[in-house]
C-alpha positions as CSV (number, residue, x, y, z in Angstrom):
1,M,-42.2,63.4,-158.0
2,W,-42.3,65.2,-154.6
3,Q,-45.5,64.8,-152.8
4,K,-45.6,68.2,-151.4
5,Q,-46.3,71.3,-153.8
6,N,-43.2,73.5,-154.4
7,P,-44.9,76.9,-153.4
8,I,-42.2,79.1,-155.1
9,K,-42.8,77.2,-158.6
10,A,-46.5,77.6,-158.0
11,I,-46.1,81.4,-157.6
12,L,-43.8,81.9,-160.6
13,E,-46.1,80.0,-162.8
14,D,-48.7,82.8,-162.5
15,F,-46.5,85.7,-161.2
16,N,-43.2,87.3,-162.6
17,L,-41.8,87.8,-159.0
18,V,-42.3,86.6,-155.6
19,I,-42.3,89.3,-153.0
20,L,-40.7,88.3,-149.7
21,D,-41.1,90.0,-146.7
22,G,-38.3,92.3,-144.8
23,A,-36.7,92.6,-141.6
24,L,-38.3,90.8,-138.2
25,A,-36.1,92.0,-135.6
26,T,-36.1,95.5,-136.7
27,E,-39.7,95.7,-136.6
28,L,-39.9,94.1,-133.4
29,E,-37.3,96.9,-131.8
30,K,-39.8,99.1,-133.3
31,Y,-42.5,97.8,-131.2
32,G,-40.3,98.1,-128.0
33,C,-38.6,94.7,-127.9
34,N,-35.0,94.7,-126.6
35,L,-33.1,92.0,-128.7
36,N,-29.6,92.5,-127.3
37,D,-29.6,89.0,-126.2
38,P,-27.9,86.0,-127.7
39,L,-31.3,84.5,-128.7
40,W,-31.8,87.7,-130.5
41,S,-35.6,87.6,-132.0
42,A,-36.1,84.1,-130.3
43,R,-36.0,85.7,-127.1
44,V,-39.4,87.2,-128.1
45,L,-40.8,83.9,-128.6
46,L,-40.6,83.6,-125.1
47,E,-41.7,86.9,-123.8
48,N,-44.2,88.6,-126.5
49,P,-45.1,85.9,-129.1
50,E,-48.1,88.2,-130.3
51,L,-45.6,90.8,-131.3
52,I,-44.1,88.3,-134.0
53,Y,-47.6,87.5,-135.1
54,Q,-48.2,91.5,-135.5
55,V,-44.9,91.8,-137.6
56,H,-45.9,89.0,-140.1
57,L,-49.4,90.7,-140.3
58,D,-47.9,93.8,-141.1
59,Y,-45.9,92.4,-143.9
60,F,-48.9,90.7,-145.5
61,R,-50.6,93.9,-145.4
62,A,-47.6,95.5,-147.1
63,G,-47.7,93.1,-150.0
64,A,-45.3,90.1,-148.9
65,D,-46.1,86.7,-150.6
66,C,-44.0,85.1,-147.7
67,A,-43.5,85.0,-144.1
68,I,-39.9,83.9,-142.9
69,T,-40.2,82.5,-139.4
70,S,-38.7,83.8,-136.2
71,S,-36.9,80.5,-135.9
72,Y,-33.4,82.1,-137.2
73,Q,-31.9,82.1,-133.7
74,A,-34.4,79.5,-132.3
75,T,-32.0,76.5,-131.6
76,I,-32.5,73.3,-129.2
77,E,-28.8,74.4,-128.0
78,G,-29.9,77.8,-127.4
79,L,-33.2,77.5,-125.8
80,T,-32.4,74.7,-123.6
81,S,-29.3,77.1,-122.4
82,R,-32.1,79.3,-121.2
83,G,-33.6,76.4,-118.8
84,L,-36.1,75.0,-121.1
85,S,-36.3,71.2,-121.7
86,E,-35.5,69.7,-125.0
87,G,-39.5,69.2,-125.6
88,E,-40.3,72.5,-124.7
89,A,-37.5,74.0,-127.0
90,V,-39.0,72.0,-129.9
91,D,-42.6,73.0,-128.9
92,L,-41.4,76.7,-129.2
93,I,-39.4,76.2,-132.5
94,K,-43.0,74.8,-133.9
95,K,-44.4,78.0,-132.4
96,T,-42.9,80.0,-135.0
97,V,-44.5,78.3,-137.9
98,F,-48.0,78.6,-136.0
99,L,-47.5,82.2,-135.4
100,A,-46.8,83.1,-139.1
101,R,-49.3,80.6,-140.4
102,K,-52.0,82.3,-138.1
103,A,-51.1,85.6,-139.4
104,R,-51.4,84.4,-143.0
105,D,-54.8,82.8,-142.7
106,D,-56.3,85.8,-140.5
107,F,-55.0,88.2,-143.3
108,W,-56.3,86.0,-146.1
109,E,-59.5,85.7,-144.7
110,Q,-59.6,89.6,-144.9
111,E,-57.8,90.1,-148.4
112,E,-59.8,91.0,-151.4
113,K,-57.3,88.6,-152.9
114,L,-56.8,91.1,-155.9
115,N,-53.7,90.3,-158.0
116,R,-51.6,88.2,-155.5
117,P,-51.2,84.7,-154.6
118,K,-52.0,83.1,-151.2
119,P,-48.6,83.7,-149.0
120,F,-46.6,80.8,-148.2
121,I,-44.6,80.0,-144.7
122,A,-41.0,79.8,-145.1
123,A,-39.4,78.5,-142.0
124,S,-36.1,80.1,-141.2
125,V,-32.9,77.8,-140.6
126,G,-30.2,80.2,-139.4
127,P,-26.7,79.2,-139.5
128,Y,-24.6,77.5,-136.8
129,G,-22.9,81.0,-136.3
130,A,-26.1,82.4,-135.5
131,Y,-26.4,80.2,-132.3
132,L,-22.6,81.1,-131.4
133,A,-23.6,84.6,-131.4
134,D,-20.2,85.8,-132.2
135,G,-20.6,87.2,-135.7
136,S,-19.3,83.7,-137.2
137,E,-22.4,83.6,-139.3
138,Y,-20.7,86.4,-141.5
139,R,-17.5,84.5,-141.6
140,G,-18.3,80.7,-141.6
141,D,-15.1,79.9,-139.6
142,Y,-16.6,77.4,-137.5
143,N,-13.9,74.8,-137.3
144,V,-16.3,71.9,-136.6
145,S,-16.9,68.9,-138.3
146,D,-19.8,68.0,-140.6
147,E,-21.4,65.5,-137.7
148,V,-21.6,68.5,-135.4
149,L,-23.2,70.7,-138.0
150,T,-25.5,67.9,-138.9
151,A,-26.6,67.1,-135.2
152,F,-27.1,70.6,-134.7
153,H,-29.3,71.4,-137.7
154,R,-31.2,68.1,-137.8
155,P,-33.8,68.5,-134.7
156,R,-34.8,72.0,-135.7
157,I,-35.4,70.9,-139.4
158,E,-37.6,68.0,-138.0
159,A,-39.5,70.6,-135.9
160,L,-40.2,73.1,-138.5
161,I,-41.4,70.3,-141.0
162,A,-43.6,68.8,-138.3
163,A,-45.1,72.2,-137.6
164,G,-46.4,72.4,-141.3
165,A,-44.0,74.8,-142.7
166,D,-44.3,75.3,-146.6
167,V,-40.9,75.6,-147.5
168,L,-37.6,75.8,-145.6
169,A,-35.3,79.0,-145.5
170,F,-31.6,78.1,-145.2
171,E,-30.5,81.4,-144.8
172,T,-27.5,83.5,-144.2
173,I,-25.3,80.7,-144.6
174,P,-21.6,81.6,-144.7
175,S,-19.8,78.4,-145.3
176,F,-19.9,75.7,-148.3
177,Q,-19.2,73.2,-145.8
178,E,-22.7,74.0,-143.9
179,A,-24.5,74.5,-147.3
180,R,-23.6,71.0,-148.3
181,V,-24.7,69.6,-145.0
182,L,-27.7,71.3,-145.0
183,G,-28.3,69.9,-148.6
184,G,-27.6,66.4,-147.2
185,L,-30.1,66.7,-144.4
186,L,-32.8,67.9,-146.8
187,K,-32.7,64.2,-148.6
188,E,-33.8,62.8,-145.3
189,F,-37.1,64.7,-145.7
190,P,-37.7,63.9,-149.4
191,T,-41.1,65.6,-149.6
192,T,-39.6,68.8,-148.5
193,Y,-38.2,71.9,-150.4
194,A,-35.8,74.6,-149.3
195,W,-34.3,78.0,-150.6
196,L,-30.6,78.3,-150.3
197,S,-28.9,82.0,-149.6
198,F,-25.6,82.7,-148.7
199,T,-24.0,85.7,-146.9
200,I,-21.1,87.3,-149.2
201,Q,-17.6,89.0,-148.8
202,N,-18.1,90.5,-152.5
203,E,-19.9,90.1,-155.6
204,E,-18.2,86.7,-156.5
205,K,-17.5,84.9,-153.2
206,I,-19.5,83.8,-150.3
207,S,-18.3,84.6,-146.7
208,D,-15.9,81.7,-146.4
209,G,-14.2,82.5,-149.8
210,T,-16.0,79.9,-151.9
211,A,-17.0,81.1,-155.4
212,L,-20.5,81.8,-156.0
213,K,-20.4,79.8,-159.1
214,E,-19.1,76.6,-157.4
215,C,-22.1,77.0,-155.0
216,S,-24.5,77.1,-157.5
217,S,-23.1,74.5,-159.7
218,Y,-22.9,72.2,-156.9
219,F,-26.7,72.7,-156.1
220,N,-28.1,73.0,-159.2
221,K,-29.1,69.3,-159.6
222,N,-30.5,69.3,-156.2
223,E,-34.4,69.1,-157.1
224,Q,-35.2,70.0,-153.4
225,I,-33.5,73.3,-153.5
226,A,-36.1,75.4,-154.9
227,A,-34.1,78.6,-155.5
228,M,-30.7,79.8,-154.6
229,G,-29.3,83.2,-153.9
230,I,-27.9,85.7,-151.3
231,N,-29.3,87.7,-148.2
232,C,-28.1,90.2,-145.8
233,A,-25.8,91.9,-148.5
234,S,-25.2,95.3,-149.4
235,P,-27.6,96.2,-152.1
236,S,-24.6,97.2,-154.3
237,F,-23.3,93.8,-154.4
238,V,-26.6,92.2,-155.6
239,T,-26.6,92.5,-159.3
240,R,-23.0,91.1,-160.1
241,A,-23.4,88.2,-157.5
242,I,-26.9,87.5,-159.3
243,K,-25.0,87.1,-162.6
244,E,-22.3,84.8,-161.0
245,L,-24.9,82.4,-159.7
246,T,-26.9,82.4,-162.9
247,T,-23.7,81.4,-164.8
248,Q,-24.1,77.8,-163.2
249,T,-27.8,77.3,-162.3
250,D,-31.1,77.6,-164.0
251,K,-33.0,77.7,-160.5
252,P,-34.9,80.9,-159.4
253,I,-32.5,83.3,-158.0
254,I,-33.5,84.7,-154.6
255,V,-31.9,88.0,-153.3
256,Y,-33.0,90.0,-149.9
257,P,-30.2,92.5,-149.1
258,N,-30.1,94.5,-145.8
259,S,-30.4,98.1,-145.7
260,G,-26.9,99.0,-146.8
261,E,-25.2,99.4,-143.7
262,I,-22.5,97.3,-141.9
263,Y,-23.1,95.3,-138.7
264,E,-20.1,95.3,-136.5
265,S,-20.5,92.0,-134.4
266,K,-18.5,93.2,-131.5
267,S,-20.3,96.2,-130.6
268,K,-23.7,94.8,-132.1
269,A,-24.3,97.8,-134.0
270,W,-25.1,98.8,-137.4
271,L,-22.7,101.2,-139.1
272,G,-22.7,103.4,-141.9
273,S,-25.4,105.0,-143.9
274,E,-28.7,103.4,-145.2
275,T,-29.4,102.7,-148.7
276,C,-33.1,101.7,-148.2
277,G,-33.8,103.1,-151.7
278,G,-31.9,100.5,-153.2
279,L,-34.3,97.6,-152.3
280,V,-37.2,99.1,-154.5
281,D,-35.1,101.1,-157.0
282,G,-32.6,97.9,-157.5
283,S,-35.3,95.5,-157.8
284,R,-35.9,96.1,-162.0
285,E,-32.0,95.8,-162.4
286,W,-31.9,92.4,-160.2
287,F,-35.0,91.0,-162.1
288,Q,-33.3,91.7,-165.4
289,A,-30.4,90.0,-163.9
290,G,-32.1,86.7,-163.2
291,A,-33.8,87.4,-159.6
292,R,-37.2,86.2,-159.3
293,L,-37.6,86.2,-155.4
294,I,-36.8,89.7,-153.9
295,G,-37.5,91.1,-150.4
296,G,-35.4,92.8,-147.5
297,C,-33.4,91.6,-144.6
298,C,-31.7,93.5,-141.7
299,R,-32.9,97.1,-141.3
300,T,-35.6,96.9,-144.0
301,S,-39.3,97.6,-143.3
302,P,-42.9,97.0,-144.2
303,E,-42.9,100.4,-145.9
304,Q,-39.9,99.3,-148.4
305,I,-41.9,95.9,-149.1
306,K,-45.2,97.9,-149.7
307,R,-43.1,100.2,-152.0
308,L,-42.0,96.9,-153.8
309,Y,-45.4,95.4,-154.2
310,E,-46.7,98.8,-155.5
311,K,-44.0,98.7,-158.1
312,W,-44.6,95.2,-159.2
313,R,-48.1,94.6,-158.7
314,Q,-49.9,97.6,-159.4
């Protein structure tokens, strides 16, 4: 029996759906932040951390049951390359949890607490490719050993757990190899839960070509994986992907797609048209297919999370 409570299971015992938050970087840009930087939103940790707090607060007010921290691209390697010491980098990673928790606690003191659970903090553990900042988080073609990935991920995971995160969010994972490494690392922290969400190339395969069925089958017996699913995918892929996952697992399925636009890593721009209605409109179909945690990824907003909240809680 794990000592720490599984926050996802706790909410799903009383509510039929966990409502996640939406894009962090998109909102930071609306607040005037320039994220054209290898550190991406982690740059704001150094320059304007109060804006990260504000975005978390915006999502809680919109109805989110969870804040995903700003640690996606906050890594020891990335931060020390900017001149920080390793200790300073660890402290900054911990700060991502502190900012989210302060926003949650400040919100909860003011909230009337009508028909919603107390939100939890999910500490983002982005993929190795996010540190590379070359788009490989959407391909998974790192060509590195398990040992390299383990050494890369361990110190950030240690820092996020030490800071008091309620759950880890292994998110935007493109590689089955990297997912296995993360699952193995999780065993070093036996009181900790995590969700695992992949990027996908189509409705049946994650970005490196591994079948979603193989991924869900492999992790189904891992009791520390509290939910599995996909993120940063087009809404049009979600329903079929859920069905692929549920053939091999009875874990809660998590989906938080992007707006439907396509990210071009060379130009660092989003191309195509938005399908922002897809998040809210698709949520019923995704729920029927098996999703129990639903939110938004890149280019989604508090307005959409509010609509999701209104659809499911009011």
